[in-house]
Residue, then its C-alpha position, 0 to 999 in steps of 0.5 A: x103136788x108137793x109134800x109138806x114134809x120129808x119122808x125118811x128111809x132107814x139105812x136098811x131101806x136104802x141098802x135093800x133098794x140098792x141091792x134090788x136095783x143092782x140085781x135088776x141091772x145084772x138081770x138086764x145084762x149089766x156086768x163089771x166094767x160096763x159103762x152105764x150113764x145116769x142122765x137126770x136131775x139130783x134126786x134120791x133115785x140118782x144116788x140109789x142107782x149110782x150105789x148099785x152101779x158101784x156095787x157091781x163095779x160097773x162104771x158110772x158115767x154122768x151127763x148133766x140133765x141140762x146138756x144139749x142134744x149134740x152133747x148128749x149124743x157125743x157122751x153116749x157114743x163116746x162111752x159106747x154105753x148100752x144102758x142109760x138111766x134117766x127120768x121120765x120127763x127126759x124120755x121125749x128128748x132121748x127119743x128125739x135122737x135115739x137113732x143117733x146112739x146105735x150102742x144104746x140097748x136099754x133104758x131105765x127111767x125114774x118116774x115122777x109123782x104123776x107123770x106117765x110114759x106116753x110113748x115108749x116106741x123107741x124101736x124093737x131093739x130097745x128095752x125100756x123099764x121103769x126103775x120100779x120094774x127094775x127093782x121088782x125084778x131084783x127083789x128077793x131074786x136069789x138066782x142072781x148072786x150079788x157079790x160085790x165086785x172089787x176092782x182088780x186095780x185101784x187105778x181102774x175107772x170108777x166114774x166118768x164125769x162129763x163137763x157141762x159143755x158150756x164152751x163146746x162138747x162136754x169133756x170126759x174126766x176119768x176118776x179112779x177108785x183110788x182118786x175117789x177114795x182119796x177124796x173121801x179120806x180127805x173129807x173124813x179128815x177135815x170133818x174129824x177136825x172141824x165137826x166135833x159133834x160128828x157127821x152122823x148128827x148132820x142133816x145135809x141138803x142135796x140140791x147141786x147136780x150129782x153129775x158134778x164132782x162136788x155134789x157127788x163126792x160130798x154125798x158119797x162121803x156123807x152117806x157112808x159117814x151116816x148123815x141124813x140126806x134130804x133132796x131138793x132142787x133149785x126150783x123148790x129150794x127156798x120159800x121164794x123158789x120159782x117151782x112153788x105155789x104161793x104159800x108153799x114152804x121151800x125145802x130148806x124150811x121143811x128139812x132145816x139142814x145143818x150142812x150144805x154145799x154150794x158154788x160161789x155163784x149161789x153164795x154171791x146171789x144169796x148175799x145180793x138178795x140180802x142186800x136187796x131186801x135191806x135196801x128195800x126197807x130204808x137207805x140206812x138198813x144196808x150200811x147198818x147191816x154191813x157195820x154190824x156184820x163187820x163188828x161181829x167178824x172183828x169180835x168173833x175173830x178175837x174169840x168173843x160172841x155177839x148174842x144181841x146181833x145174833x138174835x136180832x139181825x142174824x136169826x131172821x136171815x138164817x131162818x131163810x135157810x132153815x135156821x140150823x145151818x152150821x157148815x157150808x162147803x163151797x167148790x167149783x171156783x174161788x169164793x170171794x173172801x168178803x162174801x165168805x166172811x159176810x155170809x158166815x157172820x149173817x147166817x151164824x155158821x160155824x164154818x163156810x169152807x172152800x176147796x179147789 
């Protein structure tokens, strides 16, 4: 059952949960420098666990939830991880190859709303806990001192990210504390120059894989900068997403984000969907739309506004993404300049930026 609204946590709520998860991990035996894998779809708990690992200076290792079995075995064995954090729906897949990952000793799984773990027989040598149990173990436990473990050297590894493995075995990329902080400082500089109202006033939709550097870096920055973050997935993002029943509202409709990240493929699909709907109306709708967007691009480039086009043409299109979207950051590959210009005009965004 999907909720019809977002439930918010305060910063203090998040800090408390992160501290409790960190303590629970330490009680489980995780220590500074250990490689710990997160293998799950984007969700709040992914972020909480990543912050907990960073807090105790364990190395966060990310694996895409969509990786095949051979890629998962490869990544777990290469990192020699003794602990993996995953979601309950991926537990059966993990069990199918548990005998091929001999270093693994502990499994922490995130629950879904109604799912229950039907089979926890992973062997006598494997400790299994739900994330709720892990948090409970860390709650108000003063026997575990939680001191932030600063790295001895900024060149120490903070994150090991694996590629999606589409052309073979996934490849590991080591990201140092220095490199991660350089990315965050770069985002801060860009935001200071281009978002005059301040990041703390932004509402960000997190739906890209956090196992990818684009989604991960933006979320880390927006969290530390004080933005509100709501979570979604491709299955529930828009009103027409496949994971929704007829009549249910998509997450962008409920959250009404002001900022998002995207990859070029998502932007190309969005523009294609706009033109498909226009062509379904009449033979003139698509050419007229293109003419009006080019008109808007031309005049806004000269410093003028187009209020009538914004109200009649752009507002209904922007409503499909919540109606408040101001900033879109695109990465992972080069964005077609024509797609960038048309969508910036059609969605009435202040910025559609890309970085490689």
